C-alpha positions as CSV (number, residue, x, y, z in Angstrom):
1,M,93.6,92.5,135.0
2,I,96.2,94.6,132.5
3,F,98.1,95.5,135.3
4,I,98.6,92.3,136.8
5,L,99.2,90.9,132.9
6,G,101.6,93.1,132.2
7,V,103.9,92.7,135.1
8,L,103.4,88.7,134.8
9,L,104.8,89.5,131.0
10,K,107.2,92.3,131.5
11,L,109.2,90.7,134.2
12,P,112.4,90.5,132.5
13,W,113.0,93.9,131.4
14,L,111.3,95.5,134.9
15,L,114.3,93.5,136.7
16,L,116.6,94.9,133.7
17,P,120.3,95.3,135.2
18,A,121.3,98.3,135.1
19,A,125.4,97.5,134.9
20,Q,124.0,95.6,131.3
21,E,125.2,98.0,128.1
22,G,121.8,99.1,126.6
23,R,119.8,97.6,129.3
24,R,118.9,99.7,131.5
25,G,115.6,100.5,130.0
26,V,115.8,103.9,128.2
27,V,116.9,104.5,124.7
28,V,118.8,107.8,123.4
29,R,119.2,108.9,119.8
30,P,121.0,112.3,118.4
31,Q,117.5,112.4,116.2
32,D,115.3,112.6,119.5
33,G,113.5,115.8,120.3
34,F,115.6,118.3,122.2
35,L,112.6,118.2,125.0
36,Y,113.4,115.1,125.3
37,D,116.6,115.1,125.9
38,R,115.8,118.0,128.9
39,L,113.9,115.4,130.0
40,L,116.4,113.0,130.2
41,Q,118.9,115.5,131.9
42,L,116.1,116.0,134.8
43,L,115.5,112.3,135.2
44,D,119.2,110.7,135.2
45,P,119.8,111.9,139.1
46,V,116.8,109.8,139.3
47,A,117.8,107.0,137.7
48,A,121.3,106.8,139.7
49,V,120.0,105.9,142.6
50,F,116.9,103.8,141.7
51,P,118.9,101.6,138.1
52,S,115.3,100.3,137.4
53,F,113.1,103.7,137.2
54,F,113.2,104.2,133.1
55,C,111.9,101.0,133.0
56,I,109.6,101.2,135.5
57,A,108.7,104.3,134.2
58,A,108.0,103.1,130.6
59,F,105.8,100.4,131.5
60,L,104.0,102.4,133.8
61,L,103.2,104.9,130.5
62,L,102.8,101.8,128.4
63,F,100.4,100.7,131.0
64,W,98.8,103.9,130.9
65,Q,98.1,103.9,127.1
66,A,96.6,100.6,127.5
67,Y,94.2,102.1,130.3
68,L,93.3,105.0,128.2
69,L,92.7,102.8,125.3
70,T,90.3,100.8,127.0
71,N,88.8,103.6,128.8
72,F,88.2,105.1,125.7
73,I,86.9,103.0,123.2
74,N,84.1,101.4,126.1
75,N,82.8,105.1,126.7
76,Q,82.1,105.7,123.2
77,R,80.9,102.9,122.3
78,L,82.8,101.9,119.7
79,V,82.4,98.5,120.3
80,T,78.9,96.3,121.1
81,R,79.6,95.7,125.1
82,S,82.4,97.0,127.6
83,N,86.0,94.7,127.4
84,Y,89.7,94.6,128.1
85,L,90.5,93.3,124.8
86,P,92.5,96.4,123.6
87,G,95.0,96.3,127.2
88,M,95.2,93.2,127.2
89,A,96.5,93.3,123.2
90,L,98.3,95.9,124.0
91,M,100.2,94.2,126.8
92,L,101.0,91.3,124.8
93,I,102.2,92.5,121.3
94,S,104.7,95.1,123.0
95,S,105.8,92.0,124.7
96,F,107.6,91.1,121.9
97,I,110.4,93.4,121.1
98,P,112.4,95.1,124.1
99,E,112.5,97.8,123.0
100,F,108.7,98.3,123.1
101,N,109.6,98.8,126.6
102,Y,111.8,100.8,127.2
103,W,111.9,104.3,128.0
104,S,112.1,106.3,124.4
105,A,110.5,109.6,122.5
106,P,108.7,107.6,120.0
107,L,107.1,106.0,123.3
108,I,106.2,109.1,125.0
109,A,104.9,110.8,121.1
110,S,103.1,107.4,120.9
111,F,101.0,108.4,124.4
112,L,100.5,112.0,123.1
113,F,99.0,110.7,120.0
114,L,96.4,108.5,121.7
115,L,95.8,111.8,124.1
116,S,95.2,113.6,120.4
117,F,92.8,110.8,118.7
118,V,90.7,110.8,122.3
119,F,90.5,114.9,122.3
120,I,89.3,115.0,118.2
121,Y,87.2,112.5,118.5
122,K,85.1,113.4,121.6
123,A,85.1,117.1,119.2
124,H,82.4,115.0,117.2
125,S,79.3,115.8,118.7
126,H,80.6,118.1,122.0
127,P,78.4,121.6,121.2
128,N,81.9,123.7,122.1
129,A,83.9,121.0,120.5
130,K,86.8,124.5,120.2
131,G,88.7,123.0,123.4
132,F,89.2,120.2,122.1
133,I,90.5,120.9,118.8
134,F,93.2,123.3,120.5
135,N,93.9,120.6,123.0
136,C,94.6,118.0,120.2
137,G,97.1,120.5,118.2
138,M,98.5,121.4,121.4
139,V,99.5,117.7,122.4
140,L,100.8,117.1,118.7
141,G,103.0,120.0,119.0
142,G,104.2,118.6,122.7
143,A,104.5,115.3,121.0
144,T,106.6,116.8,118.4
145,M,109.3,118.1,120.3
146,F,109.8,114.9,122.2
147,F,109.9,113.2,118.4
148,Q,110.3,115.2,115.8
149,P,108.7,113.2,113.3
150,A,105.8,113.3,114.7
151,V,105.0,116.7,112.8
152,F,103.4,114.4,110.2
153,F,101.0,112.9,112.4
154,V,100.0,116.7,112.3
155,A,98.1,115.6,108.4
156,W,96.1,112.7,110.7
157,G,94.8,115.9,112.4
158,L,93.4,117.4,109.9
159,L,92.3,114.8,108.1
160,A,90.3,113.4,111.2
161,L,89.4,116.9,111.8
162,G,87.8,117.1,108.5
163,M,86.1,113.4,108.6
164,L,84.4,114.2,111.5
165,R,83.2,117.9,111.4
166,P,82.2,120.2,108.4
167,F,84.6,122.2,107.4
168,R,84.9,125.4,108.8
169,I,88.2,127.4,107.8
170,N,88.3,129.0,111.9
171,E,88.6,125.2,113.2
172,W,91.2,124.0,111.1
173,L,93.2,127.0,112.1
174,L,92.4,126.5,116.0
175,L,94.3,122.9,115.3
176,L,97.5,124.9,114.1
177,F,97.3,127.3,116.5
178,G,97.0,124.4,119.2
179,V,100.4,122.8,117.6
180,A,102.4,126.0,117.7
181,T,101.5,127.3,121.1
182,P,103.8,124.4,122.8
183,Y,107.2,126.3,120.6
184,Y,105.6,129.6,121.5
185,F,106.0,129.6,125.0
186,Y,109.3,127.8,124.4
187,L,110.7,130.1,122.2
188,I,109.5,133.0,124.8
189,Y,111.5,130.8,127.8
190,L,114.9,130.7,125.5
191,F,114.1,134.4,124.9
192,L,114.2,135.6,128.5
193,S,116.2,133.2,129.6
194,D,119.4,134.2,126.6
195,Q,119.5,130.6,125.7
196,W,117.9,132.1,122.0
197,P,120.9,130.6,120.2
198,M,118.9,126.6,120.9
199,V,116.7,127.9,118.7
200,Y,118.6,126.4,116.0
201,Q,117.5,123.3,117.0
202,L,114.5,123.5,116.4
203,L,115.6,122.9,112.3
204,E,116.6,119.1,112.7
205,P,116.7,117.4,108.9
206,F,114.9,114.5,109.0
207,S,116.2,111.2,107.2
208,F,113.9,108.2,106.0
209,G,114.8,104.3,106.3
210,I,114.8,101.4,107.6
211,H,117.6,99.5,109.8
212,L,116.6,96.8,111.5
213,G,119.5,94.3,110.6
214,K,119.4,90.5,110.5
215,Q,116.4,88.8,112.8
216,S,115.7,85.5,113.9
217,L,112.9,83.3,113.2
218,W,112.1,84.5,116.8
219,F,111.4,87.4,115.2
220,A,109.3,85.6,112.2
221,G,106.7,84.7,114.7
222,A,106.4,87.5,116.8
223,L,105.6,89.4,113.0
224,F,102.8,86.4,112.3
225,L,101.3,86.8,116.0
226,T,100.8,91.0,115.3
227,I,99.7,90.5,111.9
228,L,97.3,88.0,111.8
229,P,94.7,89.7,114.2
230,L,95.6,93.1,112.5
231,L,93.8,91.3,109.8
232,A,91.6,89.5,111.4
233,G,90.2,92.4,113.2
234,I,90.2,95.1,109.9
235,Y,88.3,91.5,108.2
236,A,85.9,92.4,111.0
237,I,85.9,96.1,110.9
238,N,84.8,95.7,107.3
239,L,82.3,93.5,107.8
240,L,80.8,95.5,110.5
241,S,80.6,98.6,109.2
242,G,77.4,98.7,107.5
243,K,75.8,98.1,111.0
244,M,77.8,100.5,112.5
245,L,76.5,104.0,113.5
246,I,77.9,106.8,111.1
247,Q,80.1,108.0,114.3
248,V,81.1,104.7,115.0
249,R,82.0,103.6,111.7
250,K,84.4,107.7,111.4
251,G,86.0,106.4,114.9
252,W,87.6,103.1,113.5
253,I,88.4,104.1,110.1
254,L,90.7,106.6,112.1
255,F,92.0,104.1,114.0
256,L,93.2,102.7,110.5
257,M,94.4,105.9,109.8
258,Y,96.4,106.3,112.5
259,F,97.9,102.6,112.3
260,V,98.7,104.2,108.6
261,A,100.0,107.2,109.8
262,A,102.1,105.8,112.4
263,V,103.7,102.8,110.2
264,G,105.0,106.1,107.9
265,I,106.7,108.2,110.2
266,S,108.6,104.7,111.9
267,F,110.7,105.2,108.4
268,V,111.7,108.6,109.2
269,N,114.9,109.4,111.8
270,P,114.2,105.3,111.9
271,G,118.1,104.4,113.8
272,P,118.5,100.8,114.6
273,G,116.6,98.5,116.0
274,F,112.7,99.1,116.6
275,T,112.4,101.8,118.5
276,N,110.5,103.8,116.5
277,W,108.0,101.2,115.6
278,V,106.7,101.8,119.7
279,L,103.7,103.9,117.4
280,I,102.1,101.6,115.9
281,L,101.2,99.7,119.3
282,V,98.2,101.2,119.9
283,P,96.3,101.6,116.6
284,C,97.7,97.5,116.7
285,A,96.1,97.3,119.6
286,A,92.9,98.3,119.2
287,V,92.3,96.3,115.6
288,H,93.8,93.1,117.6
289,G,90.7,93.6,120.3
290,F,87.6,94.9,117.5
291,G,88.7,91.3,116.5
292,Y,88.9,89.3,119.9
293,L,85.5,90.5,120.3
294,S,83.9,90.2,116.8
295,S,84.9,86.6,116.4
296,D,82.2,84.7,115.0
297,V,85.1,81.8,115.7
298,K,84.4,81.3,119.4
299,W,87.6,79.5,120.4
300,Y,89.7,82.3,117.9
301,P,90.6,84.8,121.2
302,L,91.4,81.8,123.7
303,V,93.5,80.2,121.5
304,A,95.2,83.3,120.1
305,F,95.1,84.8,123.8
306,W,97.6,81.8,125.2
307,L,99.6,81.2,121.8
308,T,101.2,84.8,122.2
309,V,101.3,84.5,125.7
310,G,102.8,81.1,125.7
311,Y,105.4,82.7,122.6
312,I,106.4,85.6,124.8
313,I,107.2,83.0,127.3
314,S,109.3,81.3,125.4
315,I,111.2,84.2,123.7
316,E,112.0,84.9,127.2
317,L,113.1,81.4,128.9
318,S,115.2,81.1,125.3
319,G,117.3,84.6,126.0
320,I,117.0,85.5,122.3
321,F,117.1,89.3,123.0
322,S,119.6,88.5,125.9
């Protein structure tokens, strides 16, 4: 159901003609990570044969995130009953902005952030949590190789570990060793292949700012339809937190911390447009879904859904992003 909804909403981006400048479905920026550059070199021959390759790959990665997020929330019982609302919300809010539907380094980092969330949360009740903690760190380390500002998300990983488990210095060190592991193997590769000078690519400087340019009223409407359900979800979490099991409450607090961290990282090495803001999709969709499910106003989810779908279709028909 989520897949079909995503296909219907994202047809304009899936069918982008490769000949249009900047519209072949991939974002390439100087500030992207070195591993992302190498991945593009590997995939460019495929995209030369199949012009829509990056558009389809970006959609599949978004759908995979929607599927994992929905499964995680349902399986960990963060809601009172199983539902598909988080995945639906992710497909909806990712359809507002064209950059959210392009293959980009932040999109890959967003997927890896979600994996790190799954690993660290599962560690809270597992009798042998060291594997989950190490995997969380290793995934975060991999994310920094695709999108270097992701290094700031390591602080979220440490905070999450401190919130979910009693303080043990060996577990904190294990998380940091996991972060360093991808770099350890990459340095070995550079040494054995006689490419050691490329190690300086690991030392890219950071810049902070925002470069969104002049936006239309369409963007203001998209912002309203994103922020209003987000506030409704935060209100629902706060209202029901006293009735939640402690681990469920911690899970939603971590989602809110995830959102704050993603917003902060979006200002690092921003570049033009909204590419970095794809990082907010997962926590935003999770909170949206909780707000839809927990609303006492029964007509709110239905009206919000159809209003959002209608707005997305209006944006696409108007050609505002063409």
